[in-house]
Structure formats: C-alpha cells, structure tokens
GUFI-513118 format. One record per residue (C-alpha): residue number from 1; chain; x, y, z. Coordinates in pm, whole numbers, padded with zeros to 5 digits. Layout:
% residues N
<drennu n="NUM" chain="A" u="X" v="Y" w="Z"/>
...
***
This chain:
% residues 415
<drennu n="1" chain="A" u="07701" v="19484" w="31910"/>
<drennu n="2" chain="A" u="08046" v="19644" w="31862"/>
<drennu n="3" chain="A" u="08151" v="19341" w="31663"/>
<drennu n="4" chain="A" u="07847" v="19387" w="31435"/>
<drennu n="5" chain="A" u="07926" v="19748" w="31368"/>
<drennu n="6" chain="A" u="08298" v="19689" w="31326"/>
<drennu n="7" chain="A" u="08236" v="19405" w="31081"/>
<drennu n="8" chain="A" u="08076" v="19658" w="30850"/>
<drennu n="9" chain="A" u="08316" v="19944" w="30907"/>
<drennu n="10" chain="A" u="08457" v="19909" w="30556"/>
<drennu n="11" chain="A" u="08111" v="19935" w="30401"/>
<drennu n="12" chain="A" u="08019" v="20237" w="30613"/>
<drennu n="13" chain="A" u="08345" v="20406" w="30510"/>
<drennu n="14" chain="A" u="08252" v="20340" w="30147"/>
<drennu n="15" chain="A" u="07910" v="20494" w="30202"/>
<drennu n="16" chain="A" u="08072" v="20790" w="30372"/>
<drennu n="17" chain="A" u="08300" v="20843" w="30071"/>
<drennu n="18" chain="A" u="08003" v="20840" w="29834"/>
<drennu n="19" chain="A" u="07781" v="21072" w="30040"/>
<drennu n="20" chain="A" u="08003" v="21235" w="30304"/>
<drennu n="21" chain="A" u="07743" v="21479" w="30429"/>
<drennu n="22" chain="A" u="07465" v="21223" w="30469"/>
<drennu n="23" chain="A" u="07653" v="20911" w="30579"/>
<drennu n="24" chain="A" u="07660" v="21000" w="30948"/>
<drennu n="25" chain="A" u="07297" v="21115" w="30936"/>
<drennu n="26" chain="A" u="07146" v="20809" w="30773"/>
<drennu n="27" chain="A" u="06887" v="20656" w="31011"/>
<drennu n="28" chain="A" u="06948" v="20291" w="31096"/>
<drennu n="29" chain="A" u="06902" v="20039" w="31376"/>
<drennu n="30" chain="A" u="07172" v="19774" w="31407"/>
<drennu n="31" chain="A" u="06981" v="19621" w="31699"/>
<drennu n="32" chain="A" u="06664" v="19573" w="31493"/>
<drennu n="33" chain="A" u="06857" v="19427" w="31200"/>
<drennu n="34" chain="A" u="07036" v="19181" w="31426"/>
<drennu n="35" chain="A" u="06708" v="19088" w="31597"/>
<drennu n="36" chain="A" u="06543" v="19009" w="31262"/>
<drennu n="37" chain="A" u="06835" v="18799" w="31137"/>
<drennu n="38" chain="A" u="06872" v="18623" w="31470"/>
<drennu n="39" chain="A" u="06499" v="18549" w="31469"/>
<drennu n="40" chain="A" u="06526" v="18392" w="31124"/>
<drennu n="41" chain="A" u="06820" v="18176" w="31232"/>
<drennu n="42" chain="A" u="06625" v="18057" w="31537"/>
<drennu n="43" chain="A" u="06299" v="18012" w="31343"/>
<drennu n="44" chain="A" u="06363" v="18000" w="30964"/>
<drennu n="45" chain="A" u="05990" v="17960" w="30900"/>
<drennu n="46" chain="A" u="05936" v="18320" w="31013"/>
<drennu n="47" chain="A" u="06062" v="18435" w="30672"/>
<drennu n="48" chain="A" u="05715" v="18360" w="30531"/>
<drennu n="49" chain="A" u="05566" v="18631" w="30756"/>
<drennu n="50" chain="A" u="05801" v="18908" w="30654"/>
<drennu n="51" chain="A" u="05939" v="18834" w="30305"/>
<drennu n="52" chain="A" u="05668" v="19017" w="30109"/>
<drennu n="53" chain="A" u="05705" v="19347" w="30297"/>
<drennu n="54" chain="A" u="06076" v="19347" w="30380"/>
<drennu n="55" chain="A" u="06321" v="19389" w="30088"/>
<drennu n="56" chain="A" u="06690" v="19325" w="30142"/>
<drennu n="57" chain="A" u="06755" v="19697" w="30076"/>
<drennu n="58" chain="A" u="06579" v="19775" w="30404"/>
<drennu n="59" chain="A" u="06892" v="19658" w="30588"/>
<drennu n="60" chain="A" u="07144" v="19939" w="30627"/>
<drennu n="61" chain="A" u="07453" v="19724" w="30678"/>
<drennu n="62" chain="A" u="07574" v="19536" w="30372"/>
<drennu n="63" chain="A" u="07659" v="19222" w="30569"/>
<drennu n="64" chain="A" u="07303" v="19210" w="30701"/>
<drennu n="65" chain="A" u="07166" v="19256" w="30348"/>
<drennu n="66" chain="A" u="07370" v="18959" w="30229"/>
<drennu n="67" chain="A" u="07256" v="18730" w="30511"/>
<drennu n="68" chain="A" u="06892" v="18825" w="30457"/>
<drennu n="69" chain="A" u="06928" v="18772" w="30080"/>
<drennu n="70" chain="A" u="07022" v="18412" w="30153"/>
<drennu n="71" chain="A" u="06699" v="18361" w="30347"/>
<drennu n="72" chain="A" u="06499" v="18520" w="30063"/>
<drennu n="73" chain="A" u="06669" v="18293" w="29810"/>
<drennu n="74" chain="A" u="06556" v="17973" w="29981"/>
<drennu n="75" chain="A" u="06213" v="18117" w="30062"/>
<drennu n="76" chain="A" u="06149" v="18187" w="29691"/>
<drennu n="77" chain="A" u="06259" v="17834" w="29606"/>
<drennu n="78" chain="A" u="06026" v="17696" w="29872"/>
<drennu n="79" chain="A" u="06317" v="17521" w="30041"/>
<drennu n="80" chain="A" u="06394" v="17512" w="30415"/>
<drennu n="81" chain="A" u="06700" v="17691" w="30552"/>
<drennu n="82" chain="A" u="06906" v="17694" w="30870"/>
<drennu n="83" chain="A" u="07238" v="17828" w="30991"/>
<drennu n="84" chain="A" u="07441" v="17571" w="30799"/>
<drennu n="85" chain="A" u="07246" v="17624" w="30475"/>
<drennu n="86" chain="A" u="07280" v="18003" w="30500"/>
<drennu n="87" chain="A" u="07653" v="17973" w="30568"/>
<drennu n="88" chain="A" u="07698" v="17746" w="30265"/>
<drennu n="89" chain="A" u="07505" v="17989" w="30040"/>
<drennu n="90" chain="A" u="07729" v="18275" w="30150"/>
<drennu n="91" chain="A" u="08042" v="18063" w="30114"/>
<drennu n="92" chain="A" u="07949" v="17963" w="29757"/>
<drennu n="93" chain="A" u="07928" v="18331" w="29665"/>
<drennu n="94" chain="A" u="08250" v="18419" w="29850"/>
<drennu n="95" chain="A" u="08056" v="18639" w="30093"/>
<drennu n="96" chain="A" u="08103" v="18444" w="30415"/>
<drennu n="97" chain="A" u="08426" v="18615" w="30518"/>
<drennu n="98" chain="A" u="08290" v="18962" w="30442"/>
<drennu n="99" chain="A" u="07994" v="18915" w="30680"/>
<drennu n="100" chain="A" u="08222" v="18808" w="30964"/>
<drennu n="101" chain="A" u="08245" v="18436" w="30898"/>
<drennu n="102" chain="A" u="08049" v="18145" w="31038"/>
<drennu n="103" chain="A" u="08115" v="18277" w="31389"/>
<drennu n="104" chain="A" u="07908" v="18587" w="31308"/>
<drennu n="105" chain="A" u="07606" v="18372" w="31218"/>
<drennu n="106" chain="A" u="07653" v="18172" w="31539"/>
<drennu n="107" chain="A" u="07668" v="18496" w="31737"/>
<drennu n="108" chain="A" u="07339" v="18617" w="31587"/>
<drennu n="109" chain="A" u="07183" v="18279" w="31666"/>
<drennu n="110" chain="A" u="07311" v="18271" w="32026"/>
<drennu n="111" chain="A" u="07199" v="18622" w="32116"/>
<drennu n="112" chain="A" u="06839" v="18555" w="32004"/>
<drennu n="113" chain="A" u="06596" v="18360" w="32223"/>
<drennu n="114" chain="A" u="06284" v="18366" w="32005"/>
<drennu n="115" chain="A" u="06137" v="18504" w="31683"/>
<drennu n="116" chain="A" u="05810" v="18597" w="31856"/>
<drennu n="117" chain="A" u="05875" v="18972" w="31824"/>
<drennu n="118" chain="A" u="06017" v="18967" w="31474"/>
<drennu n="119" chain="A" u="05720" v="19163" w="31330"/>
<drennu n="120" chain="A" u="05785" v="19455" w="31567"/>
<drennu n="121" chain="A" u="06154" v="19450" w="31479"/>
<drennu n="122" chain="A" u="06065" v="19456" w="31109"/>
<drennu n="123" chain="A" u="05846" v="19764" w="31161"/>
<drennu n="124" chain="A" u="06135" v="19945" w="31330"/>
<drennu n="125" chain="A" u="06369" v="19841" w="31051"/>
<drennu n="126" chain="A" u="06124" v="19962" w="30784"/>
<drennu n="127" chain="A" u="06083" v="20294" w="30964"/>
<drennu n="128" chain="A" u="06456" v="20359" w="30933"/>
<drennu n="129" chain="A" u="06459" v="20238" w="30572"/>
<drennu n="130" chain="A" u="06178" v="20475" w="30472"/>
<drennu n="131" chain="A" u="06355" v="20766" w="30637"/>
<drennu n="132" chain="A" u="06670" v="20686" w="30441"/>
<drennu n="133" chain="A" u="06463" v="20659" w="30123"/>
<drennu n="134" chain="A" u="06320" v="21003" w="30192"/>
<drennu n="135" chain="A" u="06668" v="21147" w="30233"/>
<drennu n="136" chain="A" u="06778" v="20989" w="29904"/>
<drennu n="137" chain="A" u="06464" v="21126" w="29734"/>
<drennu n="138" chain="A" u="06542" v="21478" w="29853"/>
<drennu n="139" chain="A" u="06890" v="21449" w="29703"/>
<drennu n="140" chain="A" u="06743" v="21339" w="29370"/>
<drennu n="141" chain="A" u="06485" v="21619" w="29377"/>
<drennu n="142" chain="A" u="06759" v="21875" w="29440"/>
<drennu n="143" chain="A" u="06951" v="21738" w="29142"/>
<drennu n="144" chain="A" u="06641" v="21766" w="28924"/>
<drennu n="145" chain="A" u="06584" v="22126" w="29034"/>
<drennu n="146" chain="A" u="06942" v="22216" w="28942"/>
<drennu n="147" chain="A" u="06915" v="22060" w="28594"/>
<drennu n="148" chain="A" u="06824" v="22367" w="28389"/>
<drennu n="149" chain="A" u="06787" v="22158" w="28072"/>
<drennu n="150" chain="A" u="06464" v="22005" w="28207"/>
<drennu n="151" chain="A" u="06132" v="22191" w="28171"/>
<drennu n="152" chain="A" u="06001" v="22300" w="28511"/>
<drennu n="153" chain="A" u="05682" v="22097" w="28455"/>
<drennu n="154" chain="A" u="05889" v="21778" w="28416"/>
<drennu n="155" chain="A" u="06093" v="21861" w="28726"/>
<drennu n="156" chain="A" u="05776" v="21908" w="28929"/>
<drennu n="157" chain="A" u="05615" v="21592" w="28794"/>
<drennu n="158" chain="A" u="05920" v="21374" w="28857"/>
<drennu n="159" chain="A" u="05965" v="21520" w="29205"/>
<drennu n="160" chain="A" u="05604" v="21451" w="29295"/>
<drennu n="161" chain="A" u="05635" v="21099" w="29156"/>
<drennu n="162" chain="A" u="05922" v="21029" w="29395"/>
<drennu n="163" chain="A" u="05730" v="21155" w="29699"/>
<drennu n="164" chain="A" u="05411" v="20978" w="29589"/>
<drennu n="165" chain="A" u="05604" v="20652" w="29541"/>
<drennu n="166" chain="A" u="05735" v="20682" w="29897"/>
<drennu n="167" chain="A" u="05382" v="20733" w="30028"/>
<drennu n="168" chain="A" u="05265" v="20426" w="29837"/>
<drennu n="169" chain="A" u="05553" v="20217" w="29973"/>
<drennu n="170" chain="A" u="05440" v="20302" w="30325"/>
<drennu n="171" chain="A" u="05112" v="20123" w="30247"/>
<drennu n="172" chain="A" u="05215" v="19807" w="30061"/>
<drennu n="173" chain="A" u="04943" v="19603" w="29896"/>
<drennu n="174" chain="A" u="04861" v="19279" w="30066"/>
<drennu n="175" chain="A" u="04971" v="18974" w="29870"/>
<drennu n="176" chain="A" u="04673" v="18798" w="29711"/>
<drennu n="177" chain="A" u="04661" v="18447" w="29574"/>
<drennu n="178" chain="A" u="04420" v="18355" w="29295"/>
<drennu n="179" chain="A" u="04210" v="18187" w="29565"/>
<drennu n="180" chain="A" u="04188" v="18519" w="29753"/>
<drennu n="181" chain="A" u="04077" v="18699" w="29438"/>
<drennu n="182" chain="A" u="03816" v="18431" w="29361"/>
<drennu n="183" chain="A" u="03678" v="18473" w="29712"/>
<drennu n="184" chain="A" u="03656" v="18850" w="29666"/>
<drennu n="185" chain="A" u="03474" v="18807" w="29335"/>
<drennu n="186" chain="A" u="03230" v="18557" w="29488"/>
<drennu n="187" chain="A" u="03161" v="18783" w="29788"/>
<drennu n="188" chain="A" u="03091" v="19083" w="29564"/>
<drennu n="189" chain="A" u="02857" v="18879" w="29345"/>
<drennu n="190" chain="A" u="02682" v="18733" w="29649"/>
<drennu n="191" chain="A" u="02632" v="19079" w="29800"/>
<drennu n="192" chain="A" u="02523" v="19227" w="29468"/>
<drennu n="193" chain="A" u="02810" v="19476" w="29458"/>
<drennu n="194" chain="A" u="02832" v="19634" w="29109"/>
<drennu n="195" chain="A" u="03164" v="19556" w="28936"/>
<drennu n="196" chain="A" u="03214" v="19922" w="28844"/>
<drennu n="197" chain="A" u="03136" v="20272" w="28967"/>
<drennu n="198" chain="A" u="02769" v="20360" w="28950"/>
<drennu n="199" chain="A" u="02666" v="20682" w="28780"/>
<drennu n="200" chain="A" u="02323" v="20734" w="28931"/>
<drennu n="201" chain="A" u="02171" v="20684" w="28585"/>
<drennu n="202" chain="A" u="01975" v="20367" w="28648"/>
<drennu n="203" chain="A" u="01942" v="20246" w="28288"/>
<drennu n="204" chain="A" u="02311" v="20308" w="28220"/>
<drennu n="205" chain="A" u="02418" v="20136" w="28542"/>
<drennu n="206" chain="A" u="02197" v="19840" w="28458"/>
<drennu n="207" chain="A" u="02342" v="19816" w="28108"/>
<drennu n="208" chain="A" u="02711" v="19842" w="28206"/>
<drennu n="209" chain="A" u="02707" v="19730" w="28568"/>
<drennu n="210" chain="A" u="02888" v="20055" w="28649"/>
<drennu n="211" chain="A" u="03204" v="20190" w="28488"/>
<drennu n="212" chain="A" u="03512" v="19974" w="28543"/>
<drennu n="213" chain="A" u="03829" v="20106" w="28704"/>
<drennu n="214" chain="A" u="04160" v="20117" w="28518"/>
<drennu n="215" chain="A" u="03974" v="20190" w="28194"/>
<drennu n="216" chain="A" u="03921" v="20480" w="27954"/>
<drennu n="217" chain="A" u="03559" v="20570" w="27884"/>
<drennu n="218" chain="A" u="03464" v="20813" w="27607"/>
<drennu n="219" chain="A" u="03153" v="21034" w="27606"/>
<drennu n="220" chain="A" u="03121" v="21186" w="27258"/>
<drennu n="221" chain="A" u="02869" v="21408" w="27083"/>
<drennu n="222" chain="A" u="02818" v="21710" w="26860"/>
<drennu n="223" chain="A" u="02799" v="22055" w="27018"/>
<drennu n="224" chain="A" u="02467" v="22107" w="27196"/>
<drennu n="225" chain="A" u="02398" v="21740" w="27267"/>
<drennu n="226" chain="A" u="02476" v="21770" w="27639"/>
<drennu n="227" chain="A" u="02824" v="21624" w="27691"/>
<drennu n="228" chain="A" u="02908" v="21864" w="27973"/>
<drennu n="229" chain="A" u="02565" v="21817" w="28131"/>
<drennu n="230" chain="A" u="02614" v="21439" w="28136"/>
<drennu n="231" chain="A" u="02963" v="21482" w="28283"/>
<drennu n="232" chain="A" u="02835" v="21712" w="28558"/>
<drennu n="233" chain="A" u="02540" v="21486" w="28640"/>
<drennu n="234" chain="A" u="02765" v="21181" w="28660"/>
<drennu n="235" chain="A" u="03026" v="21361" w="28871"/>
<drennu n="236" chain="A" u="02768" v="21478" w="29125"/>
<drennu n="237" chain="A" u="02601" v="21136" w="29144"/>
<drennu n="238" chain="A" u="02934" v="20955" w="29184"/>
<drennu n="239" chain="A" u="03043" v="21193" w="29459"/>
<drennu n="240" chain="A" u="02715" v="21129" w="29643"/>
<drennu n="241" chain="A" u="02715" v="20752" w="29595"/>
<drennu n="242" chain="A" u="03081" v="20673" w="29656"/>
<drennu n="243" chain="A" u="03189" v="20956" w="29886"/>
<drennu n="244" chain="A" u="03536" v="20978" w="29733"/>
<drennu n="245" chain="A" u="03699" v="21261" w="29536"/>
<drennu n="246" chain="A" u="03579" v="21316" w="29181"/>
<drennu n="247" chain="A" u="03817" v="21526" w="28971"/>
<drennu n="248" chain="A" u="03706" v="21735" w="28673"/>
<drennu n="249" chain="A" u="03962" v="21881" w="28433"/>
<drennu n="250" chain="A" u="03795" v="22161" w="28242"/>
<drennu n="251" chain="A" u="03980" v="22283" w="27934"/>
<drennu n="252" chain="A" u="03677" v="22468" w="27800"/>
<drennu n="253" chain="A" u="03483" v="22618" w="28094"/>
<drennu n="254" chain="A" u="03603" v="22811" w="28398"/>
<drennu n="255" chain="A" u="03565" v="22672" w="28751"/>
<drennu n="256" chain="A" u="03282" v="22915" w="28818"/>
<drennu n="257" chain="A" u="03101" v="22818" w="28497"/>
<drennu n="258" chain="A" u="03118" v="22449" w="28590"/>
<drennu n="259" chain="A" u="03003" v="22528" w="28945"/>
<drennu n="260" chain="A" u="02707" v="22733" w="28818"/>
<drennu n="261" chain="A" u="02596" v="22439" w="28601"/>
<drennu n="262" chain="A" u="02626" v="22206" w="28899"/>
<drennu n="263" chain="A" u="02415" v="22439" w="29113"/>
<drennu n="264" chain="A" u="02159" v="22463" w="28831"/>
<drennu n="265" chain="A" u="02132" v="22085" w="28820"/>
<drennu n="266" chain="A" u="02097" v="22049" w="29198"/>
<drennu n="267" chain="A" u="01852" v="22338" w="29242"/>
<drennu n="268" chain="A" u="01641" v="22284" w="28932"/>
<drennu n="269" chain="A" u="01700" v="22646" w="28829"/>
<drennu n="270" chain="A" u="01776" v="22726" w="28466"/>
<drennu n="271" chain="A" u="02150" v="22789" w="28429"/>
<drennu n="272" chain="A" u="02087" v="23106" w="28224"/>
<drennu n="273" chain="A" u="01875" v="23249" w="28508"/>
<drennu n="274" chain="A" u="02153" v="23166" w="28752"/>
<drennu n="275" chain="A" u="02415" v="23341" w="28541"/>
<drennu n="276" chain="A" u="02194" v="23651" w="28507"/>
<drennu n="277" chain="A" u="02103" v="23647" w="28878"/>
<drennu n="278" chain="A" u="01731" v="23683" w="28799"/>
<drennu n="279" chain="A" u="01575" v="23458" w="29064"/>
<drennu n="280" chain="A" u="01236" v="23443" w="29229"/>
<drennu n="281" chain="A" u="01215" v="23424" w="29610"/>
<drennu n="282" chain="A" u="01154" v="23048" w="29612"/>
<drennu n="283" chain="A" u="01449" v="22999" w="29377"/>
<drennu n="284" chain="A" u="01684" v="23169" w="29625"/>
<drennu n="285" chain="A" u="01582" v="22909" w="29882"/>
<drennu n="286" chain="A" u="01650" v="22628" w="29634"/>
<drennu n="287" chain="A" u="01987" v="22785" w="29550"/>
<drennu n="288" chain="A" u="02090" v="22799" w="29918"/>
<drennu n="289" chain="A" u="02006" v="22430" w="29955"/>
<drennu n="290" chain="A" u="02202" v="22345" w="29640"/>
<drennu n="291" chain="A" u="02506" v="22540" w="29762"/>
<drennu n="292" chain="A" u="02494" v="22361" w="30099"/>
<drennu n="293" chain="A" u="02472" v="22023" w="29927"/>
<drennu n="294" chain="A" u="02744" v="22088" w="29669"/>
<drennu n="295" chain="A" u="02981" v="22234" w="29931"/>
<drennu n="296" chain="A" u="02990" v="21901" w="30112"/>
<drennu n="297" chain="A" u="03057" v="21687" w="29804"/>
<drennu n="298" chain="A" u="03417" v="21571" w="29740"/>
<drennu n="299" chain="A" u="03444" v="21730" w="29395"/>
<drennu n="300" chain="A" u="03759" v="21900" w="29269"/>
<drennu n="301" chain="A" u="03747" v="22120" w="28958"/>
<drennu n="302" chain="A" u="04075" v="22196" w="28782"/>
<drennu n="303" chain="A" u="04060" v="22479" w="28528"/>
<drennu n="304" chain="A" u="04335" v="22444" w="28267"/>
<drennu n="305" chain="A" u="04327" v="22520" w="27896"/>
<drennu n="306" chain="A" u="04583" v="22246" w="27828"/>
<drennu n="307" chain="A" u="04594" v="21988" w="28110"/>
<drennu n="308" chain="A" u="04890" v="21776" w="28002"/>
<drennu n="309" chain="A" u="04924" v="21420" w="28136"/>
<drennu n="310" chain="A" u="05202" v="21541" w="28370"/>
<drennu n="311" chain="A" u="04975" v="21813" w="28510"/>
<drennu n="312" chain="A" u="04686" v="21570" w="28553"/>
<drennu n="313" chain="A" u="04903" v="21323" w="28744"/>
<drennu n="314" chain="A" u="05025" v="21605" w="28966"/>
<drennu n="315" chain="A" u="04670" v="21717" w="29044"/>
<drennu n="316" chain="A" u="04553" v="21363" w="29120"/>
<drennu n="317" chain="A" u="04841" v="21309" w="29364"/>
<drennu n="318" chain="A" u="04768" v="21643" w="29532"/>
<drennu n="319" chain="A" u="04396" v="21567" w="29560"/>
<drennu n="320" chain="A" u="04473" v="21228" w="29715"/>
<drennu n="321" chain="A" u="04695" v="21388" w="29979"/>
<drennu n="322" chain="A" u="04481" v="21695" w="30053"/>
<drennu n="323" chain="A" u="04141" v="21523" w="30053"/>
<drennu n="324" chain="A" u="04259" v="21212" w="30237"/>
<drennu n="325" chain="A" u="04132" v="20966" w="29976"/>
<drennu n="326" chain="A" u="04250" v="20873" w="29627"/>
<drennu n="327" chain="A" u="04019" v="21001" w="29350"/>
<drennu n="328" chain="A" u="03738" v="20764" w="29251"/>
<drennu n="329" chain="A" u="03698" v="20899" w="28897"/>
<drennu n="330" chain="A" u="03839" v="21158" w="28657"/>
<drennu n="331" chain="A" u="03660" v="21360" w="28389"/>
<drennu n="332" chain="A" u="03832" v="21556" w="28111"/>
<drennu n="333" chain="A" u="03637" v="21812" w="27907"/>
<drennu n="334" chain="A" u="03746" v="21760" w="27637"/>
<drennu n="335" chain="A" u="04010" v="21543" w="27470"/>
<drennu n="336" chain="A" u="04061" v="21727" w="27141"/>
<drennu n="337" chain="A" u="04142" v="22054" w="27320"/>
<drennu n="338" chain="A" u="04466" v="21905" w="27448"/>
<drennu n="339" chain="A" u="04785" v="21956" w="27252"/>
<drennu n="340" chain="A" u="05118" v="21782" w="27261"/>
<drennu n="341" chain="A" u="05449" v="21791" w="27083"/>
<drennu n="342" chain="A" u="05487" v="21741" w="26709"/>
<drennu n="343" chain="A" u="05309" v="21839" w="26390"/>
<drennu n="344" chain="A" u="05119" v="21515" w="26329"/>
<drennu n="345" chain="A" u="04780" v="21574" w="26495"/>
<drennu n="346" chain="A" u="04665" v="21211" w="26467"/>
<drennu n="347" chain="A" u="04986" v="21084" w="26627"/>
<drennu n="348" chain="A" u="04971" v="21363" w="26885"/>
<drennu n="349" chain="A" u="04617" v="21272" w="26990"/>
<drennu n="350" chain="A" u="04707" v="20904" w="26993"/>
<drennu n="351" chain="A" u="04976" v="20973" w="27254"/>
<drennu n="352" chain="A" u="04740" v="21191" w="27460"/>
<drennu n="353" chain="A" u="04462" v="20930" w="27465"/>
<drennu n="354" chain="A" u="04713" v="20657" w="27548"/>
<drennu n="355" chain="A" u="04840" v="20863" w="27843"/>
<drennu n="356" chain="A" u="04483" v="20912" w="27968"/>
<drennu n="357" chain="A" u="04438" v="20536" w="27970"/>
<drennu n="358" chain="A" u="04766" v="20495" w="28157"/>
<drennu n="359" chain="A" u="04649" v="20743" w="28418"/>
<drennu n="360" chain="A" u="04333" v="20535" w="28465"/>
<drennu n="361" chain="A" u="04547" v="20227" w="28526"/>
<drennu n="362" chain="A" u="04805" v="20398" w="28748"/>
<drennu n="363" chain="A" u="04546" v="20557" w="28976"/>
<drennu n="364" chain="A" u="04302" v="20264" w="28970"/>
<drennu n="365" chain="A" u="04000" v="20462" w="28850"/>
<drennu n="366" chain="A" u="03773" v="20511" w="28550"/>
<drennu n="367" chain="A" u="03891" v="20797" w="28328"/>
<drennu n="368" chain="A" u="03609" v="20973" w="28140"/>
<drennu n="369" chain="A" u="03720" v="21167" w="27834"/>
<drennu n="370" chain="A" u="03470" v="21389" w="27658"/>
<drennu n="371" chain="A" u="03517" v="21407" w="27282"/>
<drennu n="372" chain="A" u="03382" v="21615" w="26997"/>
<drennu n="373" chain="A" u="03217" v="21457" w="26692"/>
<drennu n="374" chain="A" u="03293" v="21593" w="26345"/>
<drennu n="375" chain="A" u="03052" v="21811" w="26147"/>
<drennu n="376" chain="A" u="03010" v="21534" w="25889"/>
<drennu n="377" chain="A" u="02713" v="21405" w="26087"/>
<drennu n="378" chain="A" u="02525" v="21727" w="26001"/>
<drennu n="379" chain="A" u="02536" v="21639" w="25632"/>
<drennu n="380" chain="A" u="02354" v="21307" w="25673"/>
<drennu n="381" chain="A" u="01981" v="21255" w="25682"/>
<drennu n="382" chain="A" u="02019" v="21030" w="25986"/>
<drennu n="383" chain="A" u="02203" v="21245" w="26238"/>
<drennu n="384" chain="A" u="02265" v="20963" w="26485"/>
<drennu n="385" chain="A" u="02641" v="20958" w="26546"/>
<drennu n="386" chain="A" u="02873" v="20672" w="26457"/>
<drennu n="387" chain="A" u="03217" v="20595" w="26599"/>
<drennu n="388" chain="A" u="03367" v="20694" w="26265"/>
<drennu n="389" chain="A" u="03231" v="21046" w="26330"/>
<drennu n="390" chain="A" u="03481" v="21098" w="26612"/>
<drennu n="391" chain="A" u="03745" v="21351" w="26517"/>
<drennu n="392" chain="A" u="04077" v="21172" w="26474"/>
<drennu n="393" chain="A" u="03866" v="20869" w="26564"/>
<drennu n="394" chain="A" u="04138" v="20609" w="26510"/>
<drennu n="395" chain="A" u="04336" v="20726" w="26812"/>
<drennu n="396" chain="A" u="04030" v="20732" w="27038"/>
<drennu n="397" chain="A" u="03877" v="20405" w="26919"/>
<drennu n="398" chain="A" u="04201" v="20209" w="26959"/>
<drennu n="399" chain="A" u="04251" v="20302" w="27325"/>
<drennu n="400" chain="A" u="03895" v="20346" w="27459"/>
<drennu n="401" chain="A" u="03732" v="20066" w="27657"/>
<drennu n="402" chain="A" u="03380" v="20207" w="27615"/>
<drennu n="403" chain="A" u="03241" v="20479" w="27389"/>
<drennu n="404" chain="A" u="02906" v="20645" w="27456"/>
<drennu n="405" chain="A" u="02764" v="20858" w="27172"/>
<drennu n="406" chain="A" u="02500" v="21113" w="27274"/>
<drennu n="407" chain="A" u="02206" v="21205" w="27053"/>
<drennu n="408" chain="A" u="01894" v="21417" w="27114"/>
<drennu n="409" chain="A" u="01633" v="21378" w="26844"/>
<drennu n="410" chain="A" u="01449" v="21696" w="26947"/>
<drennu n="411" chain="A" u="01762" v="21901" w="26869"/>
<drennu n="412" chain="A" u="01721" v="21825" w="26499"/>
<drennu n="413" chain="A" u="01350" v="21747" w="26478"/>
<drennu n="414" chain="A" u="01154" v="22005" w="26673"/>
<drennu n="415" chain="A" u="00796" v="21900" w="26734"/>
***
C-alpha cells in the first residue's frame, strides 16, 4: 500500500500545488482503486461490467487512471487484455515507468485473489469520486459568485446546472442496445401503453396517442377562445393520470387567479361566482371537495411576468428536487409575453421558442406553449384560425412539433 501511495507522490504534490487548501481534503480510497485494478488484471473480462459507469477520472491517483485507461482502450476495441498487453500499451505511450513499472502491475495482480467483489469496490470508488466532484463544483460556484460581470440570474442558473448535473451523474442511465429499445417498444404496444402523455380529453388522446416527450406543443387561439381553460383542464387531468409534477408558468395570471380557475373547473362553480364569493350552501360543499382534491395533486404554479429560459430551468430543477419526481409536463401562458435581448422581435421570439424546445428535450417532457393569434382573423368572414394567423408565426411554426388552433363557433355566431 505504501508503495502505491509513494509511486504517486509526485502527482499528489502537483495537485497540492494547484489546490493547496483542498489537496489534503480530497476524498479517495487507494485500497478500492487497487482492488478494482487488481480485479481487472486477474479477470480482464470484468471490464464489461463496470466500463459504462466507471470513467477513468473516477480514479484519484494518476497512475491508476493510466492503468484503467489501458483496460478501457482494449474494451472499446473489443479486444482481450491481460497483464502483458496492458504493460505494452503503457510502454508504447511512455507511461510504464511513471506508474511504477511492470513490477507495479505484478504487485496489483499478486495481491488480488478474485474479481468477485469488483462491483462493491467500484461503488466505493464512485462515492469518493462524486464527493471530489462536489468539492470542485463548490469551487466553481464560488468563482461564479465572485464574478461581478455576470448577471445574478446567470450565476444562479449556472450554479444550479452544476449541482443538477452532479445529481444526474449519481443516477446514470442504463446502457441500451437497439435490441433493448425494440423490446421496450414491443412491450408498450402489446400492453397498449400510449406513446405520449394523455390529456384526459378522449378524442384528442385518440387522435394524437398522447403528447410526445421532448417536443414543443403549441396551443393557439384568439382572446376568449379558452386557451387558459384548456391548459388548466389538461394540467389537472395529467396530474391525476400520471401522478407526477405538472408545472405551469403564468406570465399573465397570478397564482391565485389560476388556482381559482382550477377550483371552478373541479367544483363546477362559475369562476366569476368564486371570485365574488357569492356561493349557495351546496356550492360551499362542492368547493371544499374541490380544494381537497386539488391540494393533493402534484401541480406547481410559477407566477412570473417574464419567465426566461434560465428561470424556467431553475424552477424545473427545484421542482424535481422538492417534489421527489421530475416534472411530467410544462405549460407556459403565453409565449408572446416573453421578452429577450435585442430589437428584432421576430429573431427574439425565434430564440425564445427554440429555448422552450430545448427545455422539453433536456427535461424529457412535453412543453406546452400557449400562443396568441393575430387580430387579422377578425377581418375574415371565416373566423377559423390558420397557422399563418400566429403572431410572429414563422418562429413558432419552425420549432413546434404540434400546433392546436382553438375555435368556438358560438363566440362569433350566437344562436
């Protein structure tokens, strides 16, 4: 063990020079690193079990990183490896002497009996690696906070991104072959699982098969057509059906106004009566039931007159951590209320819509953006909206995966 540590004394001194205050505090386990490398030398085939989840950076000692990199090299090539092959790889790159020579590899081999416990050693090694990563992240966050040239919103967003990335790395995605994905698709089809998120609107779910994740979906209409009502109905239904957080960004209505409309929908009471507080005795009973039901739904309402993409990402990360589940869907009411940098409104909206689509992809969810339709529709005899009626429609059309245009004939043609 002393030989292992001494063989890397130069590297540790280098680390200490770079970060003198943290070098002695950096978590590591020389025993676990040696156990993993020794296990691979005894049973080179064990690399297939650990390669996907164990990067070379997880090793604290440079010599150990270099030895493990040799195993990864041959694993990626699909070629077998052993002590002699690893030694030759290191020798070719003039690294053999720096890791302690061939005798160091022999020592690792001799002190290991079996690779049976290599998975447990990897977990210990990863634990130390993640702790070091957290320490590095705190350093970077401190540097961001001290950079007074950066807007505070950017500092907060970048800091949260670093912490969120660490949380994600603690739960790595399982490697899937195309055969695995085909099997998942077949199983879902066989079980009749809808490909997208259901909305509770039977005709719409039948038509679309649910709304797909990682996509931007637009709900557009003129004022008074019911955009917000559709959003609220879909949000409530999705929260009931899927049981995961639904996030609403409201740039037009307050949290209380949105909540009142939700209670009106659940209770069957007119929203105007709710706002005025003029309720009959039986309506109070219906309201109590609606409050009890809504209180248990995983819905988060974010009131913000200009929810920038950075703010939205921050809220989604916070909701995922506080509610224990990543959001299942996001609603934004409405797109054209957002503003960005620059004087070109079309270009500005193009960037905003593009960022909304990126958020959908990053967080693996459907992103619903409400949009306003121009007044031009009012001048036509046929008031049914067209995609060209969308304000700054080019930006929205080019990035949207689906566009739903709302129309109520009775609004224009009273019977």
